[in-house]
N, C-alpha and C positions, 0 to 999 in steps of 0.2 A: 523299688528303685524307678520303677514308671512312672507312679503316681508322684513321686517326690520331683521328678525331672520336669513333669507335666508343667506345673504353673509356670516353672520359670523358662520352658518352652514358649509359654504362649504369652509371657512378659516382654520377651525376647521379640517374638512378633509383630505384639503391638508397637515397641519401642520402633521398629524399623519400618512398619509399615506407615505411609501417609495417615495423619488422623482425619476421620470424617468431621471432626469438629473445628478443624483447621482454620483458621477466617478467610474467607475469599471476597477482597471487596471489589470485585464485577460490580459494575452499574453505573448508574446515574446519580451523580452528587450535585448537590444545590450548597451553597455557605458564602463565607466571606473569606477576605485575604486584608488583613491589615499591614502595612508596611511603612516601617520609619526609614526613609531616604537620607543619603547626602549628595546631594547633585551639586556639579562644579562649585562646592563651597557651602551651599545651602541647604539647611536643612526642609523637611518636609515630611507632612503624615498623610497616607492615602489610604482609603478604605474603599474595598471594590467588593462588588456581590456579583455571582455568576453562577456558571455551571461546568463541572468536572466530569469528564469519562473516564472510566478505568475498567480496563481488562486485565485479569489475573488468571494465569495456568501455572500453578506450582509454585515455586518463587519467583516467578517473573513475572513485572507490574508493568503495565503500560498507561500512562498518565498524561490523560490531555485536556489541558486546563485551557476555560473561555471566560475566567476572572481577567479583568482587564482586558491587554491583549492574548491571543492565543498562542499558547507555548504547548509544547510537546516535551514528555520526560520519560526517563526508563527508569525502573527501581527494582529492588529487590526485598521479598516480606521476609520476616526472621518471628517467626511464631514463638509464645511461649510454652515451654513444654507441660508446666502444670495445669497450663489453660492455654490452650493451643488455638480457640476461638479470639484470644486476642495476642496483642503483639506489636512488633513496632513494623516498619519498612523506611527504605532508604530511596532517596530519588536524585536524580541528576539531570541537568537540563541537557536537551540534544541541541549540539551546536550544529548541528546540519540542518537543522528546523531551517523554515524560509522565512520566519518573524523578522527575528533580530540577530544575526548571525554573530553579533561582539558582546551579546547576552551570556551571562552565564548563571547557573545557579544550583544550588546542593540542599537538600532538607532530608532531615529527620524526623518522623511522624508515628503516632501510636494511632491504633486501630483497634476499635470495640465492636464484633459484631453477636447475630445471635445465629444459630445454625438453622436454617430454613426460611430464616425472616428477611426481610426488608432491611429492618429498622437497622443502623449501624452508626459510628460515627468515626470521625477522623481528624485528630489535631495535631499541630503539629509546628516547625518553624524551619523557614530556608532561608538561608545567606544567598544575598542576590549580588550580582556585579554587572555592570556595563563598562567593557574597558576600550569602549570607541574613545579615541582622541579628541574628538569633536563635544562628548557630553558624557565626561567620567561621572558613573553613578556607583555606589555600593549602597547596601541596605540590609535591613532584617524584617521578615514577613512572617507573621502566624495567621495561621489557618485553621478553621473551623467547617468543619462538611457533616451533612446529614445526609445519607442514601434514600432518594425516591423510588428506584427501579434498582431492580437486578437484571434486565436485560442486558445481553454484554454489547457494549458498542464496536466491538472488533479493533481495539487500539492496540497498535504494535508497541511489545517490548522492547524492541531492538533500534528506537530510534528511527523509524521509517521502516524498515527493513519488515515487509507485510508478512504476518503469520496467514501462512495459504496451505496447512495439511488438510483435508477432507475432517478428519478428528474433530477440528475447532469449526465447524461448519455444518450449517443446518440450510433446510430450503436449495440444496444445490440445481442449478437446471441448466444443464449445457443449451449453447445458442445453436440454434439453424443457420443453414448455409443463407439463407434471406435476412434472419438477422445481423450476420457476421459483414454481409452486404450493405446493410444501414449503417452500420459504424463506420465501414469504409465510405460510404456517401458522405456522412456528417463530415469525417474528419478533412475530406475534400474542399469543405468549406470553409475551413481555419485559415484566418488570415494572420501570416505571421509576420512579427514585427519585431525591431530594434527598440530598445528605451532604456533610460536609466530611471532607478527609483528617485522619489520625488525627495525621501531622507536618507543621507547617505549611509547612516547606520545601518540599512537595510542589504547594504550591500553597493560596493564601488564599479567603476566601469559602466560598461555598456553591457545589456542583458539579450537574450534572444528567446523570444516565446510567443503567446496568444494572450488577447483583453479578454479575462471572464465575463466581461461585458458585450463581449462581441459571440458568444457561443452559449452563455446560459439561457435554459436550462440544459446542461450535458452530465452525461455520466463522468465525464472529465473532473467538474467542480467538487470540491470536497463540499461535507454538509453545512459547514460554516458561511457558505458563499462566496469566500473572498482567496480562498486558497485552491490549488489543483490538487487534485487526488491522483500521484503521480501512477500509481498502482493501476489506476482505471484509466489513465491518458495511455500509458505504457500499452494496456492489452487493447485500446484501441487501434493502437500503431500495429500491432500483432493482427487485428483484423484486417487492415489493410496490406497488410504481407499476405494473408493467407487469401485474400480476395485476387490479389494479382497473380497470386501461384496459382491458382484455378484457371485462370482467366490464360495465362501463359501457358498451359497445360494444354487447354481445349485448341489454342491456336496450332500449338505443336502438331495435336493429332490431326487436325484439319490440314495442316501442312503436308504431313506424312500420307495422308489419302490421298490431296492432290498428288503429290509425287507417284504415288502408287500408280493411280490412273494414268497420268503422264507416261510411265514405264511402260504398262500393259500396250499403251494405243499405240507407242513406237514400236514395239515389239511385233504386233500385228501388221504394220505400216512395211515392215522388213521383211515379214516373211510371206507376204502379197506379193510385193515388189521382186522378188527373186526370181520366180516362174517367168514372169514376162522379161526379165532381163536374158534367162536361157533362150528362151523363143526366139530372141532378135539376134543373139547371137548364131542359133541356128539357121535363121533365115540369109545372113549374112553369108554365113558357109556354103549353103547351096549355089548361091548367086555367083559366088566365087569360081566356084567348080561348074 
């Protein structure tokens, strides 16, 4: 009985467990994106070459494209049962990304990888649209990508929500108090400004922030040199809060010490003056008698 059930049990375990051969898209890719657009009633064809960075954890895919302008996507992998090193994945554009808030895209891609190898290819199609009332545009883009590295670029699969679990990181090094203080000092040099985007589709109205031109090189600047690394910038703000909290605590300790010394000195003066008062009262009494 056990002998007959063993193959079935093993089969169930293999079916339920993540396959070691399941494709992993993590790495840096190069390739082309060929798009056919209809923009404000005019047709055009645009071919771009560039780099794409991808991070994958299980089914979750983060896709950061620098082909043409910078765009961040979030996606879901779908492995082929019979060939899990191949399959498909879907992508949707992160509307909260800073580049073009009115831009939207949805894509379906096929992936072919080799377990343990850099060699891998991606092909797919995305449908794009810009719902700006100033520059109506929609189109279809064909992608062809080849992987050049499997190093993890740490792209968020949550549309800018940073993956921050220790298990997803290597070379973790906590900052010393002196390093935290340096970030605080750097942040104090940032000049804040109000501004408007030169291209209205990047966002309407007046904005508040700093100019990368004023602060680079800095941890707050994303690797492309044009965008703010919001996670790093927020971490610098945390460094400033920690530095100020330490300084406030130091000042509070100093004030408490001064108050204690003052209280001690005041108590000693009171005790020394009491006998003198008694002596004076005694002398007055003898004189009256």
